C-alpha positions in Angstrom: 20.4 -9.8 -100.9 17.2 -10.4 -99.8 17.8 -13.5 -99.1 20.3 -12.4 -96.7 17.6 -10.1 -95.0 15.2 -12.7 -94.8 17.4 -14.8 -93.2 18.9 -12.0 -90.7 14.9 -11.0 -89.6 14.9 -14.8 -89.5 17.1 -14.9 -87.4 16.0 -11.6 -85.0 13.1 -13.6 -84.2 14.3 -16.6 -83.6 16.4 -14.9 -81.2 13.2 -12.7 -79.7 11.6 -15.6 -79.6 14.1 -17.1 -77.1 14.4 -13.4 -75.4 10.7 -13.9 -75.1 10.8 -17.3 -74.0 13.7 -16.1 -71.4 12.0 -13.2 -70.0 8.5 -15.0 -69.6 10.3 -17.8 -67.7 12.0 -14.9 -65.4 8.6 -13.2 -65.2 6.8 -16.8 -64.0 9.8 -17.9 -61.7 8.9 -13.8 -60.5 5.7 -14.6 -59.7 6.7 -18.0 -57.9 8.9 -15.7 -55.9 6.5 -13.1 -55.3 3.6 -15.6 -54.3 5.7 -17.6 -51.5 6.7 -14.9 -50.6 3.8 -13.3 -49.9 2.6 -16.9 -48.4 5.9 -16.5 -46.2 4.3 -12.9 -45.0 1.1 -13.5 -44.3 2.2 -16.8 -42.4 4.4 -14.5 -40.4 1.4 -12.3 -39.8 -1.0 -15.0 -38.6 1.7 -16.2 -36.1 2.5 -12.6 -34.7 -0.8 -12.3 -34.4 -1.1 -15.1 -32.7 1.6 -14.3 -30.6 0.0 -11.1 -29.8 -3.2 -12.7 -29.0 -1.5 -15.4 -26.5 0.6 -12.5 -25.0 -2.2 -10.5 -24.2 -4.0 -13.6 -22.8 -1.4 -14.0 -20.5 -1.4 -10.3 -19.6 -5.6 -10.5 -18.8 -4.5 -13.6 -16.9 -1.9 -12.0 -14.8 -4.0 -8.6 -14.2 -6.8 -11.0 -13.1 -4.6 -12.7 -10.8 -3.1 -10.1 -9.5 -6.3 -8.3 -8.3 -7.4 -11.4 -6.8 -4.6 -11.5 -4.9 -4.7 -7.8 -4.1 -8.1 -8.2 -2.6 -7.0 -11.0 -0.4 -4.3 -8.9 0.8 -7.1 -6.5 1.1 -9.6 -8.5 3.3 -6.9 -9.9 5.3 -5.5 -6.7 6.1 -9.1 -5.7 7.0 -9.4 -8.2 9.0 -6.7 -8.0 11.0 -7.4 -4.2 11.9 -11.0 -5.2 13.3 -8.4 -8.0 15.2 -6.7 -5.5 16.0 -9.3 -3.1 17.5 -10.8 -5.5 19.2 -7.7 -5.9 21.3 -7.8 -1.9 21.8 -11.0 -2.7 22.7 -11.1 -5.2 25.3 -7.9 -4.0 26.7 -9.4 -0.5 27.4 -12.9 -2.4 29.1 -9.3 -4.6 31.5 -7.8 -1.5 32.3 -11.1 0.4 33.3 -12.4 -2.7 35.1 -8.9 -2.9 37.1 -8.8 0.8 37.5 -12.2 0.3 39.3 -10.8 -2.3 41.0 -8.2 -0.3 42.5 -11.2 2.3 43.5 -13.2 -0.5 45.2 -10.1 -2.0 46.9 -8.8 1.2 48.4 -11.6 2.3 49.3 -11.8 -1.1 51.7 -8.8 -0.4 52.8 -9.7 3.0 54.3 -12.7 1.4 55.2 -10.7 -1.1 57.3 -8.1 1.0 58.6 -11.0 2.9 60.1 -12.1 0.9 61.5 -8.6 -0.5 62.6 -8.2 3.1 64.1 -11.8 3.0 65.8 -10.8 -0.2 67.2 -7.6 1.0 68.9 -9.7 3.7 69.8 -11.8 2.3 71.5 -9.3 0.3 73.0 -7.1 3.4 74.5 -10.8 4.2 76.4 -10.8 0.9 77.9 -7.9 0.9 79.2 
């Protein structure tokens, strides 16, 4: 009976050793899978960070370009406004000059008509 118990114990020890070896192998495999998953996650995080940095840089570049375009448009609008004001000033000056010229021509016309009337009167008196 002792022999049987001893053999049973040896068998249980062998089975326990096999179970330990199996569990150890599973643990090693799980650790390897975990390490691989951590490396993959780290790689994905780094790729995501690079992607976000690239996107941020692109947004910064686009923002700068838009600011330059906005400034250019403002300058063009200011130049057009100044040109428009210059034309308005020029037109007003020309209108004023034309009005003065018209007044001078009317005055000369009245003066000439007065001389013609005087000449007509002088001609009537002479006749």
